[in-house]
N, C-alpha and C positions, 0 to 999 in steps of 0.2 A: 810556304803557307798557301794552301788552296782556299779558294772562296766558293761558296755555294749560295746561289740566290733562291730563296723560297718565298712563297706568298701566303698570307693568311686567307682562310676561307672567307669570302665576302658575306656580309650580313644581308638580310632581306633587301632586295633591290626594289626601286619604284617601278611598277608595271603591273600589267594584268595577265596573269597566267590563264591558260585555257581552263584549267581545273577550277580556279576560283570563280570564273565566270559561269561555268556549268553548274557548280554547286549552288551559287547564289540564285541562278535561274530556277533550279529545282526547289530551292527554299521558297521562292516567290510562288511557284506553282503549288507547293504543299500548303502554303498559307491560304491561297485562294480556295483550295479544296476544303481546308478546315473551316473557312468562313462559310462556305456553302453547306457543309455538314451541320454546323451549329444552327444556321438559319432553318434548315430542313427539320431538325429534331426539336427546336424550341419555337420556331415561328417568328423569331426576332433576329435582328442584326445587332451584333455586339461591337461597338465602336473600338473597344480596346484591342480588338484583333488587328486593326490597322496598325496600331503601335507595335503589336507583337510581330507582325509581318516585317516591319522595318527593322526591328531588333534582330530577327532571325536572318534576314537577307544580309544586313551589315556584318553580323558575326561570321556567317559562312564566307562572305567575301574576304574578310580580314583573316580568318582562321586558315584559309587555304592560299594565302600569299598575296592577296590583292592589296596594292599600295598606291598612293598618289591620288591626285585630283580626279584622274580619269576613272579610277576604280570607285572612288567615293560617289562621283556623279552617276556612274552606271548602277551602283547599288540603290541610289535614290530613284532612278528611272524604273528599275525592276520592282522597287517597292510600290510605286504608283501602279505599275502593271498588275502586280499581285493584288492590290486593294481593289482596283477596278474589276479584275477577273473574279475576285471573291464576291463583290456586290452583284455582278451579273449572274454568277452561279447561284448565289443565295436566292435571288429573285426567281430564277428559273426553277430551282428546287421547290421553293415555297408555292409558286403558282402551279407547278405540276402536282404537288401534293393536294392542293385545294381542288384542282380539277378532278383528280381521281376520286376524292371524297364526294365531290358534288355529283359525279357520274353515278357512283354507287348508291347515293341517296335518291337520285332521280329515276334512274333506269332499273327499277326493282323487278324481281320475278312476278310480283303481283301486277305491276303495270303491264308487263309482257302478256300475262294471262288475260288481262282486260282487253288488250289490243287483239289478241287471238280471238276472243269472243266477238269483238266488234267486226273483225275481218270475216268471220263466219256469217254474221248477220248481213254485212255489206254484200257478200257474195250472192245473197238471195235476191238482190235488186237486179233488174235488167241492165245490160251494158249501156243501153240508151235511156237510162232512167232520167226523167225530167227534173227540172230545178225544184219542183214541189216535193218530190220524193227525197231528193238529196237534202233539202232544208229540213224535212221531217226527221231524217236519219240523224242529222247533225244535232237537232234538239234532243232527241231521245237518247243519244249516246254521248251527250255533253261535249260536242266539238264546237259549241258556241255558248255564250252567256244568255242568248235570247231565250225567252220562255215559250215562244210559239214560232212555227215555221215562217209566219208572215213578218216576224221581227228580225229575221236573219238578214244581215246586211249583204249587199252584193259583193263587196270586197272579201267578206268572210267566206262566201260561197266559192268565189274564184280561188281563194287560197286553199280551201278544202279540196277542190277538184284538181288543183295543180300539185298538191303535196300529199295530203292525207289519203286521198282515194287511191293513187298508185301504190302507196305503201301498204294499204290494207289489202289490195288485190295481190300484191307480191307475197305478203305474209300468209295469206290463205292458200295461195297456189303452191308455194314452196314449203309450207309447214315449217317455217324458220324456227330453229331452236332458240332458247333464251340466250345462249352464249353468242350465237351469230347475230341475233338481233341487238344484243348489247354492244357488240363490236361495231356494228354499223352505226348505231346511234352515237357512240363515243366518237367515231371518226368524223361524223357530220358536225357534232358539237365542237370538237377540237378545231376543225377547219374554220368554222365560223368565228371562233374565238381568236385564232391566230391572225385572221384578216384584220382585226381591229386592235390587236395588242402588239406593243413594241417594248421589249425588255429595256432597251437603252432609254427610250422616252420615259418609261415608268421610273427608272432610277434618277433621271434628270429632274423629274417632277418632285421626287421625294428628297432630293439633295437639300441639306440644310447646313447651318453654321457649325453645328457640332460635328457633322461628317467632315467638313473641311478642316476643323481643328485637329481631328484624329489623323487625317491625311498628312497634315503638316508635321505632327508629332512623329508619325511613322517615317516620313522622308528625312526629317532632321536627325532622327535616331540612326537610321542606316548610314547617312552621310557622316555623322559624327563618329560612329564606331570605326569606320574605315579611316577617317582622317586622323583619329587618335592613334590608331595602329601604325599609320604612316609616320607620324611624328615620333613615336616611341622607338620605332625601328631604326630611324636615322638614315643618313645617306650611306651608300656603299663604302665600305672601308677601302682606302687606297692601298696599293701593294707596297709592302715594306721589304726592303732588302736586308737580309740577315746574313752576316758573315760568320762562319764557323772556322775556328783554327783547326788545322789538321793535327 
């Protein structure tokens, strides 16, 4: 009688496969992008997406073999990262959309044509034009709210000399097209905005209890899905010796 030892194929073992980690990471990234897209097209943040990101990350981790506390904890961390990334992307997308709409509404072809006309008139002034002439130009071309040259404040005059006057000279000398003028005004406005704006700070200021509730729901969902998959899969099966009669 001969004996032959064989082993049963082991069931899903506890551990984190590279594939499960990678797919869960991609799920978190996809969730963040989806959050940003929804915010961009609707102008609102949808808290339920945090829950959805947790479900997607947990499912992907469990579906591709992630088991055990380490995988469940990793799924929870990836969910937080996905939610945070989604909120940051959403804010960036919404702000960028509002900026572009604001630029288009402000820097119109009509405004460019008005500046071109102002630049032509300003070019008629002497390079060493005195304060009186400059104040008169400011009043006539509405670069001040003052109704007479005498009412123009000194700080208004200095600002005009430092900013508007060089721009008018450049516009007249270069005959700047509307497209180039628009691009320059957009760049200046964007730079000024970015100096005073922080995406992280904006999100922290808008954080509320409902946001935290959905974060908890998303994290607990991701953790729970992987935990349940781990308990259902059970521990690795032990090798069993099977004897077969010859």
